BAFITOR-37686 format. One record per residue (C-alpha): y, z, x. Coordinates in nm, 3 decimals, padded with zeros to 5 digits, always signed. Layout:
BAFITOR-37686
NODE       v       w       u
NODE       Y       Z       X
...
***
This chain:
BAFITOR-37686
NODE       v       w       u
NODE +03.556 -02.006 +02.199
NODE +03.357 -01.940 +01.855
NODE +03.515 -01.769 +01.590
NODE +03.294 -01.565 +01.272
NODE +03.311 -01.648 +00.909
NODE +03.547 -01.493 +00.737
NODE +03.571 -01.423 +00.363
NODE +03.877 -01.500 +00.109
NODE +04.128 -01.186 +00.080
NODE +04.020 -00.927 -00.127
NODE +03.671 -01.099 -00.180
NODE +03.397 -00.845 -00.137
NODE +03.143 -00.796 +00.141
NODE +02.784 -00.882 +00.062
NODE +02.519 -00.647 +00.156
NODE +02.258 -00.753 +00.334
NODE +01.942 -00.824 +00.227
NODE +01.635 -00.612 +00.303
NODE +01.401 -00.752 +00.523
NODE +01.038 -00.786 +00.469
NODE +00.686 -00.704 +00.629
NODE +00.430 -00.847 +00.355
NODE +00.195 -01.052 +00.456
NODE +00.021 -01.220 +00.150
NODE -00.278 -01.381 +00.393
NODE -00.354 -01.023 +00.550
NODE -00.667 -00.850 +00.457
NODE -00.489 -00.524 +00.384
NODE -00.267 -00.708 +00.104
NODE -00.576 -00.886 -00.041
NODE -00.770 -00.573 -00.127
NODE -00.458 -00.371 -00.254
NODE -00.393 -00.673 -00.482
NODE -00.758 -00.676 -00.583
NODE -00.776 -00.297 -00.628
NODE -00.430 -00.309 -00.854
NODE -00.541 -00.625 -01.081
NODE -00.872 -00.443 -01.143
NODE -00.676 -00.132 -01.278
NODE -00.440 -00.340 -01.466
NODE -00.767 -00.507 -01.641
NODE -00.878 -00.192 -01.734
NODE -00.510 -00.097 -01.890
NODE -00.504 -00.496 -02.084
NODE -00.829 -00.316 -02.261
NODE -00.657 -00.007 -02.355
NODE -00.321 -00.223 -02.488
NODE -00.553 -00.413 -02.677
NODE -00.658 -00.140 -02.854
NODE -00.309 -00.028 -02.967
NODE -00.250 -00.382 -03.061
NODE -00.595 -00.383 -03.271
NODE -00.452 -00.118 -03.519
NODE -00.700 +00.037 -03.754
NODE -00.914 -00.293 -03.665
NODE -01.025 -00.580 -03.834
NODE -01.113 -00.461 -04.117
NODE -00.795 -00.244 -04.238
NODE -00.595 -00.531 -04.100
NODE -00.748 -00.852 -04.278
NODE -00.715 -00.551 -04.628
NODE -00.340 -00.512 -04.504
NODE -00.339 -00.898 -04.499
NODE -00.487 -00.987 -04.825
NODE -00.202 -00.772 -05.014
NODE +00.051 -01.018 -04.854
NODE +00.201 -00.806 -04.653
NODE +00.285 -00.860 -04.265
NODE +00.178 -00.666 -03.977
NODE +00.386 -00.384 -03.796
NODE +00.472 -00.624 -03.497
NODE +00.518 -00.929 -03.721
NODE +00.793 -00.723 -03.878
NODE +00.950 -00.639 -03.564
NODE +00.931 -01.014 -03.442
NODE +01.115 -01.155 -03.764
NODE +01.335 -00.876 -03.750
NODE +01.453 -00.910 -03.381
NODE +01.696 -01.245 -03.248
NODE +01.494 -01.513 -03.136
NODE +01.352 -01.579 -02.791
NODE +01.465 -01.205 -02.726
NODE +01.267 -00.969 -02.548
NODE +01.108 -00.666 -02.689
NODE +01.043 -00.345 -02.463
NODE +00.791 -00.163 -02.653
NODE +00.770 +00.237 -02.580
NODE +00.475 +00.422 -02.550
NODE +00.192 +00.197 -02.624
NODE -00.050 +00.398 -02.525
NODE +00.031 +00.732 -02.722
NODE -00.276 +00.947 -02.803
NODE -00.522 +00.783 -02.555
NODE -00.796 +00.983 -02.463
NODE -00.726 +01.233 -02.829
NODE -00.948 +01.206 -03.140
NODE -00.700 +00.959 -03.287
NODE -00.621 +00.531 -03.263
NODE -00.440 +00.465 -02.973
NODE -00.084 +00.369 -02.990
NODE -00.048 +00.682 -03.280
NODE +00.005 +00.446 -03.569
NODE +00.365 +00.357 -03.514
NODE +00.552 +00.074 -03.296
NODE +00.819 +00.215 -03.086
NODE +01.093 -00.006 -02.857
NODE +01.400 -00.153 -02.800
NODE +01.508 -00.486 -02.901
NODE +01.818 -00.726 -03.016
NODE +01.906 -00.769 -03.353
NODE +02.210 -00.985 -03.429
NODE +02.321 -00.943 -03.107
NODE +02.311 -00.549 -03.103
NODE +02.050 -00.325 -02.888
NODE +01.869 -00.120 -03.134
NODE +01.604 +00.139 -03.112
NODE +01.338 -00.006 -03.355
NODE +01.037 +00.202 -03.513
NODE +00.756 +00.083 -03.753
NODE +00.481 +00.240 -03.889
NODE +00.150 +00.077 -03.865
NODE -00.048 +00.084 -04.176
NODE -00.324 -00.040 -04.117
NODE -00.448 +00.309 -03.915
NODE -00.465 +00.520 -04.200
NODE -00.206 +00.364 -04.415
NODE +00.021 +00.442 -04.169
NODE -00.012 +00.856 -04.173
NODE +00.119 +01.041 -03.889
NODE -00.095 +01.255 -03.677
NODE +00.067 +01.513 -03.387
NODE +00.099 +01.221 -03.137
NODE +00.263 +00.997 -03.401
NODE +00.494 +01.269 -03.423
NODE +00.556 +01.309 -03.069
NODE +00.617 +00.951 -03.008
NODE +00.890 +00.948 -03.315
NODE +01.071 +01.232 -03.179
NODE +01.066 +01.069 -02.813
NODE +01.182 +00.742 -02.977
NODE +01.493 +00.965 -03.153
NODE +01.564 +01.130 -02.836
NODE +01.637 +00.745 -02.648
NODE +01.839 +00.661 -02.940
NODE +02.048 +00.963 -02.910
NODE +02.101 +00.970 -02.550
NODE +02.167 +00.590 -02.526
NODE +02.355 +00.542 -02.831
NODE +02.158 +00.280 -03.009
NODE +02.163 +00.200 -03.349
NODE +01.783 +00.278 -03.520
NODE +01.614 +00.108 -03.769
NODE +01.266 +00.233 -03.926
NODE +01.038 -00.034 -04.087
NODE +00.853 +00.228 -04.287
NODE +00.513 +00.218 -04.465
NODE +00.340 +00.560 -04.462
NODE +00.119 +00.769 -04.678
NODE +00.319 +01.060 -04.479
NODE +00.139 +01.360 -04.274
NODE -00.252 +01.313 -04.195
NODE -00.356 +01.629 -04.425
NODE -00.634 +01.756 -04.190
NODE -00.386 +01.796 -03.887
NODE -00.083 +01.905 -04.091
NODE -00.097 +02.277 -03.922
NODE -00.005 +02.057 -03.613
NODE +00.268 +01.815 -03.809
NODE +00.414 +02.037 -04.031
NODE +00.674 +02.290 -03.854
NODE +00.768 +02.043 -03.564
NODE +00.806 +01.747 -03.812
NODE +01.121 +01.858 -03.946
NODE +01.298 +01.757 -03.630
NODE +01.252 +01.393 -03.748
NODE +01.456 +01.435 -04.028
NODE +01.724 +01.697 -03.866
NODE +01.750 +01.395 -03.581
NODE +01.794 +01.120 -03.812
NODE +02.110 +01.338 -03.971
NODE +02.243 +01.445 -03.607
NODE +02.248 +01.068 -03.518
NODE +02.464 +01.004 -03.789
NODE +02.667 +01.286 -03.710
NODE +02.745 +01.110 -03.378
NODE +02.831 +00.812 -03.519
NODE +02.516 +00.626 -03.421
NODE +02.364 +00.416 -03.708
NODE +02.040 +00.453 -03.900
NODE +01.867 +00.215 -04.120
NODE +01.562 +00.233 -04.288
NODE +01.374 -00.054 -04.471
NODE +01.105 +00.060 -04.704
NODE +00.776 -00.186 -04.759
NODE +00.548 +00.061 -04.917
NODE +00.455 +00.370 -04.911
NODE +00.701 +00.659 -04.790
NODE +00.631 +00.943 -04.965
NODE +00.623 +01.347 -04.954
NODE +00.814 +01.420 -04.636
NODE +00.818 +01.046 -04.551
NODE +01.058 +00.995 -04.832
NODE +01.352 +01.158 -04.684
NODE +01.315 +00.889 -04.399
NODE +01.544 +00.648 -04.639
NODE +01.722 +00.974 -04.808
NODE +01.879 +01.059 -04.470
NODE +01.960 +00.702 -04.311
NODE +02.269 +00.577 -04.313
NODE +02.150 +00.229 -04.495
NODE +01.820 +00.182 -04.728
NODE +01.678 -00.136 -04.843
NODE +01.369 -00.135 -05.052
NODE +01.103 -00.414 -05.156
NODE +01.028 -00.490 -05.505
NODE +00.739 -00.362 -05.643
NODE +00.607 -00.267 -05.290
NODE +00.813 +00.043 -05.210
NODE +00.753 +00.414 -05.324
NODE +00.940 +00.629 -05.203
NODE +00.912 +01.005 -05.403
NODE +00.834 +01.385 -05.298
NODE +00.578 +01.381 -05.497
NODE +00.320 +01.108 -05.617
NODE +00.139 +01.078 -05.992
NODE -00.110 +01.286 -05.917
NODE +00.065 +01.614 -05.759
NODE +00.355 +01.541 -06.085
NODE +00.069 +01.595 -06.325
NODE -00.050 +01.933 -06.162
NODE +00.264 +02.068 -06.107
NODE +00.424 +01.979 -06.449
NODE +00.170 +01.796 -06.672
NODE +00.397 +01.523 -06.706
NODE +00.272 +01.163 -06.661
NODE +00.431 +00.927 -06.439
NODE +00.332 +00.572 -06.263
NODE +00.442 +00.485 -05.946
NODE +00.690 +00.225 -06.058
NODE +00.925 +00.470 -06.265
NODE +00.887 +00.794 -06.011
NODE +00.998 +00.630 -05.687
NODE +00.982 +00.259 -05.719
NODE +01.210 +00.018 -05.555
NODE +01.382 -00.082 -05.889
NODE +01.451 +00.249 -05.957
NODE +01.585 +00.361 -05.693
NODE +01.797 +00.038 -05.694
NODE +01.901 +00.088 -06.023
NODE +01.858 +00.455 -06.190
NODE +01.859 +00.723 -05.859
NODE +02.105 +00.514 -05.600
NODE +01.873 +00.568 -05.310
NODE +01.829 +00.190 -05.237
NODE +02.131 +00.019 -05.123
NODE +01.957 -00.315 -05.126
NODE +01.678 -00.414 -05.336
NODE +01.455 -00.707 -05.147
NODE +01.246 -00.950 -05.317
NODE +01.016 -00.963 -05.067
NODE +00.953 -00.836 -04.698
NODE +01.114 -01.156 -04.546
NODE +01.432 -01.093 -04.773
NODE +01.448 -00.731 -04.610
NODE +01.424 -00.815 -04.277
NODE +01.705 -01.062 -04.370
NODE +01.927 -00.774 -04.526
NODE +01.835 -00.524 -04.233
NODE +01.968 -00.836 -03.993
NODE +02.294 -00.853 -04.205
NODE +02.299 -00.485 -04.227
NODE +02.334 -00.466 -03.788
NODE +02.561 -00.766 -03.790
NODE +02.809 -00.584 -04.010
NODE +02.803 -00.253 -03.815
NODE +03.138 -00.342 -03.597
NODE +02.868 -00.185 -03.302
NODE +03.020 -00.219 -02.987
NODE +02.875 -00.148 -02.622
NODE +03.052 +00.180 -02.411
NODE +03.031 -00.087 -02.127
NODE +03.013 -00.474 -02.129
NODE +02.713 -00.666 -01.963
NODE +02.767 -00.772 -01.612
NODE +02.859 -01.143 -01.641
NODE +02.571 -01.381 -01.572
NODE +02.672 -01.583 -01.267
NODE +02.660 -01.253 -01.058
NODE +02.306 -01.172 -01.113
NODE +02.086 -01.316 -00.835
NODE +01.740 -01.291 -00.837
NODE +01.552 -01.075 -00.534
NODE +01.457 -01.317 -00.276
NODE +01.117 -01.215 -00.232
NODE +00.845 -01.286 -00.541
NODE +00.731 -00.985 -00.732
NODE +00.406 -01.109 -00.709
NODE +00.390 -00.948 -00.411
NODE +00.392 -00.615 -00.548
NODE +00.040 -00.632 -00.642
NODE -00.025 -00.546 -00.225
NODE +00.186 -00.308 -00.152
NODE +00.063 +00.017 -00.287
NODE -00.278 +00.098 -00.105
NODE -00.559 +00.230 -00.335
NODE -00.577 +00.518 -00.127
NODE -00.273 +00.725 -00.212
NODE -00.254 +00.909 +00.153
NODE -00.220 +00.546 +00.329
NODE +00.162 +00.545 +00.348
NODE +00.397 +00.227 +00.248
NODE +00.742 +00.115 +00.310
NODE +00.922 +00.132 -00.029
NODE +01.196 -00.074 +00.068
NODE +00.923 -00.373 +00.017
NODE +00.971 -00.228 -00.346
NODE +01.328 -00.245 -00.339
NODE +01.326 -00.572 -00.211
NODE +01.177 -00.713 -00.530
NODE +01.344 -00.529 -00.786
NODE +01.720 -00.515 -00.692
NODE +01.943 -00.834 -00.723
NODE +01.932 -01.062 -00.415
NODE +01.743 -00.790 -00.225
NODE +02.056 -00.649 -00.144
NODE +02.047 -00.280 -00.048
NODE +02.315 -00.058 +00.136
NODE +02.074 +00.232 +00.265
NODE +02.239 +00.569 +00.302
NODE +02.126 +00.785 +00.579
NODE +01.913 +00.541 +00.732
NODE +01.819 +00.764 +01.036
NODE +01.803 +01.080 +00.862
NODE +01.532 +01.206 +00.642
NODE +01.333 +00.917 +00.683
NODE +01.081 +01.004 +00.434
NODE +01.317 +00.946 +00.165
NODE +01.515 +00.628 +00.164
NODE +01.807 +00.636 -00.048
NODE +02.091 +00.368 -00.090
NODE +02.298 +00.164 -00.333
NODE +02.224 -00.192 -00.518
NODE +02.251 -00.396 -00.814
NODE +01.962 -00.442 -01.040
NODE +02.047 -00.776 -01.337
NODE +02.442 -00.673 -01.217
NODE +02.417 -00.309 -01.275
NODE +02.492 -00.086 -00.990
NODE +02.200 +00.196 -00.926
NODE +02.152 +00.441 -00.697
NODE +01.779 +00.419 -00.586
NODE +01.564 +00.712 -00.404
NODE +01.262 +00.657 -00.288
NODE +00.979 +00.816 -00.125
NODE +00.825 +00.669 +00.185
NODE +00.617 +00.866 +00.395
NODE +00.519 +01.110 +00.084
NODE +00.628 +01.474 +00.207
NODE +00.946 +01.594 +00.139
NODE +01.089 +01.781 +00.409
NODE +01.438 +01.973 +00.425
NODE +01.613 +01.704 +00.530
NODE +01.510 +01.468 +00.276
NODE +01.617 +01.735 +00.021
NODE +01.980 +01.756 +00.139
NODE +02.009 +01.400 +00.192
NODE +01.929 +01.333 -00.208
NODE +02.102 +01.621 -00.288
NODE +02.478 +01.427 -00.126
NODE +02.321 +01.108 -00.261
NODE +02.306 +01.234 -00.600
NODE +02.636 +01.399 -00.603
NODE +02.800 +01.102 -00.507
NODE +02.614 +00.871 -00.761
NODE +02.765 +01.130 -01.007
NODE +03.119 +01.071 -00.814
NODE +03.108 +00.696 -00.863
NODE +02.943 +00.689 -01.218
NODE +02.642 +00.543 -01.098
NODE +02.293 +00.539 -01.256
NODE +01.987 +00.654 -01.040
NODE +01.659 +00.487 -00.958
NODE +01.403 +00.752 -00.870
NODE +01.078 +00.558 -00.744
NODE +00.780 +00.829 -00.669
NODE +00.545 +00.847 -00.436
NODE +00.514 +01.199 -00.274
NODE +00.284 +01.497 -00.241
NODE +00.519 +01.714 -00.315
NODE +00.765 +01.932 -00.073
NODE +00.655 +02.053 +00.314
NODE +00.460 +02.363 +00.352
NODE +00.369 +02.614 +00.651
NODE +00.543 +02.842 +00.847
NODE +00.789 +02.638 +01.011
NODE +00.898 +02.474 +00.695
NODE +00.911 +02.817 +00.532
NODE +01.137 +02.971 +00.776
NODE +01.326 +02.653 +00.800
NODE +01.491 +02.678 +00.444
NODE +01.254 +02.436 +00.261
NODE +01.256 +02.668 -00.077
NODE +01.600 +02.703 -00.068
NODE +01.633 +02.277 +00.016
NODE +01.394 +02.194 -00.260
NODE +01.591 +02.393 -00.497
NODE +01.907 +02.207 -00.356
NODE +01.764 +01.892 -00.475
NODE +01.572 +01.986 -00.776
NODE +01.939 +02.164 -00.900
NODE +02.115 +01.838 -00.810
NODE +01.845 +01.610 -01.026
NODE +01.907 +01.919 -01.327
NODE +02.295 +01.912 -01.394
NODE +02.361 +01.532 -01.244
NODE +02.494 +01.349 -01.611
NODE +02.414 +01.019 -01.481
NODE +02.163 +00.818 -01.637
NODE +01.830 +00.853 -01.466
NODE +01.523 +00.611 -01.464
NODE +01.216 +00.719 -01.295
NODE +00.905 +00.505 -01.202
NODE +00.584 +00.606 -01.084
NODE +00.457 +00.400 -00.811
NODE +00.242 +00.616 -00.616
NODE +00.145 +01.002 -00.593
NODE +00.395 +01.216 -00.789
NODE +00.263 +01.578 -00.704
NODE +00.381 +01.962 -00.724
NODE +00.754 +02.016 -00.728
NODE +00.827 +01.707 -00.554
NODE +00.761 +01.521 -00.894
NODE +01.031 +01.792 -01.013
NODE +01.260 +01.671 -00.733
NODE +01.226 +01.296 -00.831
NODE +01.297 +01.357 -01.172
NODE +01.007 +01.354 -01.375
NODE +00.933 +01.392 -01.745
NODE +01.080 +01.778 -01.757
NODE +01.396 +01.675 -01.580
NODE +01.501 +01.417 -01.901
NODE +01.494 +01.091 -01.710
NODE +01.655 +00.854 -02.011
NODE +01.318 +00.625 -01.906
NODE +00.990 +00.703 -01.693
NODE +00.789 +00.412 -01.651
NODE +00.448 +00.433 -01.419
NODE +00.248 +00.141 -01.246
NODE -00.151 +00.175 -01.291
NODE -00.173 +00.283 -00.930
NODE +00.012 +00.643 -01.001
NODE -00.096 +00.962 -00.998
NODE +00.049 +01.261 -01.120
NODE -00.046 +01.620 -01.108
NODE -00.005 +01.992 -00.933
NODE -00.168 +01.896 -00.657
NODE -00.444 +01.622 -00.527
NODE -00.801 +01.648 -00.661
NODE -00.921 +01.734 -00.333
NODE -00.650 +01.998 -00.220
NODE -00.659 +02.204 -00.571
NODE -01.021 +02.210 -00.543
NODE -00.978 +02.294 -00.209
NODE -00.771 +02.593 -00.283
NODE -00.957 +02.730 -00.573
NODE -01.300 +02.750 -00.328
NODE -01.037 +02.929 -00.025
NODE -00.961 +03.226 -00.307
NODE -01.300 +03.256 -00.422
NODE -01.444 +03.264 -00.075
NODE -01.206 +03.552 -00.024
NODE -01.279 +03.723 -00.315
NODE -01.637 +03.722 -00.216
NODE -01.539 +03.853 +00.131
NODE -01.337 +04.124 -00.007
NODE -01.577 +04.289 -00.224
NODE -01.862 +04.249 +00.015
NODE -02.093 +03.995 -00.195
NODE -02.254 +03.700 -00.010
NODE -02.090 +03.335 -00.123
NODE -02.236 +03.077 -00.308
NODE -02.230 +02.780 -00.078
NODE -02.420 +02.562 -00.345
NODE -02.261 +02.671 -00.663
NODE -01.899 +02.651 -00.419
NODE -01.998 +02.257 -00.385
NODE -02.089 +02.234 -00.714
NODE -01.762 +02.371 -00.859
NODE -01.557 +02.190 -00.638
NODE -01.678 +01.835 -00.766
NODE -01.666 +01.953 -01.101
NODE -01.281 +02.033 -01.074
NODE -01.235 +01.713 -00.823
NODE -01.339 +01.493 -01.073
NODE -01.143 +01.697 -01.381
NODE -00.814 +01.659 -01.195
NODE -00.896 +01.326 -01.084
NODE -00.881 +01.221 -01.431
NODE -00.623 +01.424 -01.603
NODE -00.378 +01.243 -01.302
NODE -00.442 +00.923 -01.405
NODE -00.158 +00.743 -01.564
NODE -00.352 +00.605 -01.907
NODE -00.413 +00.979 -01.965
NODE -00.043 +01.106 -01.874
NODE +00.095 +00.806 -02.093
NODE -00.155 +00.903 -02.396
NODE +00.037 +01.258 -02.412
NODE +00.372 +01.102 -02.368
NODE +00.439 +01.194 -01.979
NODE +00.592 +00.836 -01.983
NODE +00.731 +00.576 -02.134
NODE +00.418 +00.323 -02.067
NODE +00.239 +00.216 -01.799
NODE +00.370 -00.088 -01.679
NODE +00.272 -00.425 -01.475
NODE +00.426 -00.382 -01.124
NODE +00.555 -00.752 -01.162
NODE +00.753 -00.661 -01.457
NODE +00.938 -00.350 -01.328
NODE +01.262 -00.544 -01.273
NODE +01.276 -00.687 -01.620
NODE +01.121 -00.345 -01.785
NODE +01.425 -00.166 -01.550
NODE +01.691 -00.424 -01.647
NODE +01.616 -00.350 -02.027
NODE +01.698 -00.004 -01.963
NODE +02.007 -00.014 -01.796
NODE +02.115 -00.232 -02.039
NODE +02.019 -00.029 -02.351
NODE +02.200 +00.276 -02.096
NODE +02.527 +00.118 -02.073
NODE +02.533 +00.086 -02.464
NODE +02.662 +00.446 -02.415
NODE +02.965 +00.552 -02.145
NODE +02.793 +00.668 -01.786
NODE +02.960 +00.931 -01.681
NODE +02.872 +01.157 -01.417
NODE +02.866 +01.527 -01.293
NODE +03.205 +01.632 -01.177
NODE +03.152 +01.923 -00.987
NODE +02.905 +02.029 -01.198
NODE +02.606 +02.170 -01.033
NODE +02.475 +02.532 -01.038
NODE +02.486 +02.763 -00.669
NODE +02.368 +02.552 -00.416
NODE +02.189 +02.804 -00.176
NODE +02.338 +02.664 +00.184
***
């Protein structure tokens, strides 16, 4: 007689690890990997443009003035050997403005405290703010508020980019509103001024809780010497109008008078050290965190180049969650959506991952219940997108797909636990909404280079337009121009294809960055740590009416 092993009384059960069917030697795997590596190469080229700032000429001019670059300032501000999660690095991609939008934003650790950091890039038009700078800064403030992250602003900006002022002035006031609301909510704000902070930009140090200014470098005033001369006839120089010494000794705007940039960053670190800041939830003990059983390198060979080809999202889950352990919820019901419980860097998560692309009524109802359970347990939700949307057709409409899809979107909309979204493959139509797309305010949303997102696929959208035009011509009794139709379809397909790609969407800040799939676990771990700075508490019955 044999006995089964028993665990000690009270010890938690260990969930079974997910199996894998990935074969790195298979031809299909190699083809997928090569296709994704090509896309990663193109992504690296675009990230390099953001890192280059205003270009070699302006970088050298900035260095010639004895100044540090924006990312160098951030590096010195952060604790040694700690990561910096840069956000929206492709902001402005595809526009008339420099990639990166003359602003660096991200999350990093200062004196052991996770902070939201922004830094103007003065090598790009003097750090002037264009419409994409504004959108990027507002997104950073939104992240700080939702996750209760102290904010540190590294300021050197000539204010608004005047040719685009019509797009900046009215909505730009939200930047200063946000600073005061962060302070009111008890979230500390720190401004470190390295150079110009003029006109409306003067309100950033003016409305921050703590302000550091660099000697003979910081210039903070509502109107510079030329404007003062025009408005009042007074002759004044930069220093007496808004220099660091004046603000430290006379106006009182400067709380700390720094000898140079290095001293300013040291003082900023000391300010953060004295905040007495505590996270709402302690970090998981390191000894409880287990690495996945499978190599994250294999994530490159999982998503097909042709997104019409399905793949098993469990293969992705197995390479990002702790110990590859996953307790699946309703595995035999609504099989096109995988749901279940796991831990990621020690944090509990509920996972919703698209399997076969289409969402049916069963998947919608399954997701609704799962989201409610996560809220009941105060567990964050991770959405892994690969969906073409909700199913259409007479059978499915009669079966209630509208009301069931509405239930899922209702649950996502009114869920109170933090949401994270990763677009792995397709994210089309209302399926994008049901899987917590940007409009549903996930705390963080990232895309892989393999992702695409639009109202529908390019061929489907072009085909729908073609059918509408064909029916219109028939109704009017006119002949249908097949040649013109073919040309229009090709044009529409090309346009929709280009506008559904991740770099295009990231340029418009519809995500927080396009990431290498191999970095997914690390990126999500950093996000979960930041999320748990604020209290994680789910809705307690606070959902809209579910049509049953």
